N, C-alpha and C positions, 0 to 999 in steps of 0.2 A: 684890582687883580687878588688885594689882600685874602678874599672867600675863593678864589681860582682853584679848582680841581684840576689836576694833572693826572695823566696815566702813565706810567712808566713801563714799558718793556722790558724787561731785563733786568734781575737784580745781582749784576756783576759789581764790579768796584764804580764802573763810572754810573750804574744806575743808583747805586747805595748811596755814593755822593751825593746826585742829583737830588736825591728823595730826602736825604738829612738837611740840605744847604736851601731847596726848595720849601721845606719847613719854618726856618728861619726867616722867610720871607712873607710868611703868614698865610701859605697855599697849605692845601688838603691834597694828601698825595696817594696815591694807589700803585700798588707795583703788582706785575705779574711775572710769573719766573716759570719756566717750562719746566724744568728740574722738579722731582719729588720733594728733596730736602734743600735747604740752603747751606751751601759748602763751597768752599774753594779746592780746586787742585793742589796736591803737596809738592810745591815747586815755589821758588823764589821771584822776588820781584825788586826792583833798585826804584827807591823812590828818592828823588834828587829834590833841590831847595824850593823851588816851585809848588811842588806838591804838597812840601811840608807846611809852608804859608798856607794850604788848602787846610792842610789838618789842624794847623792853629785857628783857624777860624771855624772849623766845626768843633773846637774843643777837644779832639782826641789824639794831638801831637806827641804828649808825653807819652800816652799810653803806645802808642806806635815806635816811638823811640826804645821804650823800657824793654816792648816786649823783643825788638829787633838786637837789642844792644848794643855798644859801641861797632862803630862804621870804622873799617878799615880800608885805607888809600886803596886804590886800584895800581896796578903794573901791568905795564903790555912788555910780554914776553917773547924770544925768539922760536919760533915752534920745535928748531931742533938742537939749539942747544944752549936754552934756557936762559939766553943772556937778556936783563934787564933793560928794555930799550925805553922806558918812559913811565917814571912814577906820576899818578896822576896828586892832585893835592887831598890835603885829610878833611874830614869833615869839618874840622873846626877853622881850617883855612876856609873852607865855602861860607861857614858861620859868618865870619868876619867878612866876606865879600860880597854874600847876598843875605844877609839875616837870617838865614837857616840852614842848615846842614845837611845830610843826606845819609841814608839807612839802607842795607839790604834786609830785606822783610819775607818773613813766610808769608805766603797770599792768602794762606788759613787765616793768620792772625790780623791781617790787613780787613781782610774782610769780615771778620767778625766785629773788629773795631767799628767800620762802617757801617754793619748791621744792626749794631746797637746804637749808635747816633742816632741811625733813619727812627727807630723803634722809640727812643727817646725824646724825638720831638711833638709827639701825643697826637698827632695828624696825621697819623700812617695806617695804611693796612697792607698786608703782605698777600697775595694767594698764589701758593705754590701748584704745581702739576697744570698749570696752563699756556698750552702752546698758541702764539697768536698765528692767524690764517690771514686777518686782513683788516681793513677801516674804511668806512663810508664818515662823509662831513654831510651836514643838512643843519641849516639853521642856526648857526652859530656854535653846533656842538658836532662832537667827532664821537663815533660809537665802532668800538672795536670786537672783534672777533675771535674766538677761539675754537680749537680745534674739538673741546669738549661741548660745543653749543653756546657755549654761554655769551652772550651778547651785553657788552659794558660800556655805558655815557658817560662822558668827562666834559671837560673844558676844552681840554688839550693833551695831546698824546706825545711822548718823549719816546724814540726807538733807540734802547743802549744793548741792543740783542747782537752785539760782535759782528765779524767779520763776514760771516754768512747772514746777515740778517735780513727778516724776512719783511721787515717794516720797511727797509729800502726797497726791497724786491716788491712789496706790494704798493709801494708810492711813487716809485719810479721807474717801475719795470724792470724785466731782468736784464741782465749784462754779464759780459764774459768775467769769468772769475780766472785771473791768469795764474797758470803755476809758474814758480818764479825759478825754477831749477834749484832750489835750497830746500834739503830735510834736516829737520833741526831735531835734535837727540835729547831726552832730559831725562835725570836722576838725582835723588838726595841720597847720602849716606850719612852713617855718623861720624861725627867729628873726628872721633879715636881710632876712627879708620884710613884717616887722612895719610900719606905718607910723609913722615918727617920734614923730606926736603922741599914741603912745597909750604909747610909754615911758615918760612921767613916772608912770604909773599902771598897770603891767604887769600887774596882777592886779586884774579890775575887774568888775564886772556891770551893763550896763546894763539899768534895768525901764522897762517903757512899757506901753502897754495892750494886754493879750491876748499880750504879749510879752517875753522876757529874755532878754538875752544875757551869759554869760560868758567870759572870757579870762583865761589864767593859763600864766606860763614851767614849761617841763619840762626833765629833763637842764642843769642849771648855765646857762640861756638859749639854749639850741641849738634847742630847739623851742618853740611856742606853740600850745597847746591851747584849741580855741575849741567852744562851744556855745551852739546856740540852743534854746531849746522855747517852743515857739507854741501858741496855743489854735487847733485845728481841728476842730470838732464832726463834721465828715462823712467824717474822713480814719481808715480802720481797715485799711488794709495790713497783712498778716499780714509778720512776719520783725523780727528785730534789727539789723540789719546792711545795708540795703536801699541801693543806689545813690542819692544826689541828686547835682542838678546845681547847680554855681555861681549861675545865673541864678533858680532856685526859691528859694535862701537868700537870695540877695540881696534879690528883689521882698519876702520878708514882712518885711524890715525899712527898707523904702524911708524912712520917715520917720524913723529914726534918724540920729544925728549923722554926718557925713560922713565922721570917720575910721574909724566903725565899719564903714560902706559900703567905704571902702578897703581894711581889713580884709577883710571878707569876699569882696571881689573880687580881693584875692592867694590864695584860696584854691588848693589844686591841684586840678583839674576831676577827678581820678581819686581824689582822698581825702576825699570828702566823702558822709557815712551819714546814714540818719534810721531812726528807727524810733517804733513808735506807746506811749508809756506807759500800760500795765496795770496796773492794783491787782487785790487781794481783802482782802475785810474781817478782822480780826484773827480767828484761830482761839481757842476756848475752851481750850485744849491743844495742846502739839505733840508730845505723847508716847504712845504705845501699846504698853504693855507693853516689850519690848526695843528699838524704834525711835521716834528722836526727830529733832527736826531744829534747824539753824541757819541764820541769814542770811536771805536773801529766800526760803527755802524755808519758813520758819517764820514771817516776819514781811514781807513785799513791800514795798520803801520806794521812795516816788515820789523825786526826786532835789533836791528845792526845800530843804533841809536841809543837803545834800552827805555825809549822815551812814551811805548804806545798806552802803558796805565797811566803816567804821569799826565799825559794829555787827556786823557777823560776824565780824571780827576779834575783837571783845570777847567774843560769843559762843565762839567757839573756845576762847579762855584760859578762861573760867570754867567750862566743860563740863571741860576737864581737870581742872581744880582740883578740882570736884565729884567725878571719879573718884577722884583722889589720897586724897580726903578719906572717901569713902564703903567700904562694905564690899559694898554690890551692885549691880548694875545698875540696878534699880530706884529704891535709895536716890541713887545719882549724879545719875539724870535727875529725880529732883523735887527735889533741891539745885539743880541747874541752871536747870531752868525756874523755880523758884520766885525764884531770883536774877535771873532776865532777864526776865519777861513783861512785868510793869508798865514796866519802862523801855523796851522795845522797843515795846508797844503805844503808849505816849503818844509818841514820836518819830513812830511810822507814821503817826499821827492828826494830829499836829500838822505833818509837810510835807507833808500836804493841803492843808491852812489856808494855809501857808505859799503856797504856789503859787497860790491864788489872790490873796493879799495882794500877791505881785510883781508878778502881772499886770492888778492894779487891776479882778478881777471880783467884787470880796466889797464894796468900798465905791465903785467907779466911777473909781477915784484909784488907780494905781501908786503903791507907796512899799516901803521896807523891810522893815515888820513886823517880828514876832520871828522872831531867828533861834539857831540853834544855841549862842552862845556867852549869850545873853539868858536860854535856857531853863537854864543852869547845867548844859549837857552834858560840858562838859570836866573839870570836877571829879570826876572817875572815875577809878578805877585797876582795871582787871578782873583784876590781881595780887594786890591786895588787899581785895578790896571783901569785906566778909562775906557767908558763903555760909547 
């Protein structure tokens, strides 16, 4: 397996993690990305301790932490009064308990760090502007086909192409993608435009009937990331980054605390986007022969536990370690899936319930419910977990 050649479809956070980690295992990696340039959207992502362990493994933890800046402990607040209902542990408290802290990262910074780690591996090729359309397996090899007519052969293929994964569809067939009756809104604004009333708890989520709103600082308090998720049963517009207006965002939260409305009112009109949250049922298996998947391609994750990116990062590290230990592709993929499937399925299903808890649609009353910390998700180290 030291000279195995892996084809990775998708150069997102999970795909680049896998590309960097597989090279540590001695593999050769070729990544195909359908976008014409390698970049991430301007939004935030929370990286919790188990993912920071992964970055230690890849040698980029210090860079990620420095670019993110000091982490803020989170607060849960009442949507109408602003009363603090819960204060979460600080990053240092997490470091004491789990051996690593957490950080609020700009996705573009995180993506750049992973891209550099993959490129530094010395056995890596990236092809942009290549849209995957299918794959065949024969004679101990897998051949991928792309929309531009290119056919490319390797020892194995890893689908890292997200919730709408074409690798998943081509390998396991089409399946219903459910609209969750949830719409997410996203925006980033300069930190100096944040209302002063919110600065004493700058990493907070306000929970209310049918809606929640989360905000946290990015890039050493240069930016504020804002995410709203609302229950909208009749909205099913297609797309991941559909432009939204400030007025429609504000209207959804009219009964929230005045400081929240002031924050939404300060959002740049041209920097607000929305998308429908969609979900798929867990698969019974992620692997077919020499093809497997990771991240949202394998286990699409709603955002209510904040673990989608972290689980994809975990997948990439564990997969590479399985390749390092195994003598064949089949053995490696079996080790990987055996180590990951129960954990990811548990989180995938719990995240659905968490959304109903947060928005008061399970009990009729909004509340913090179970979260990633109370589930024990942070006491996991992808670099050392037994395979």
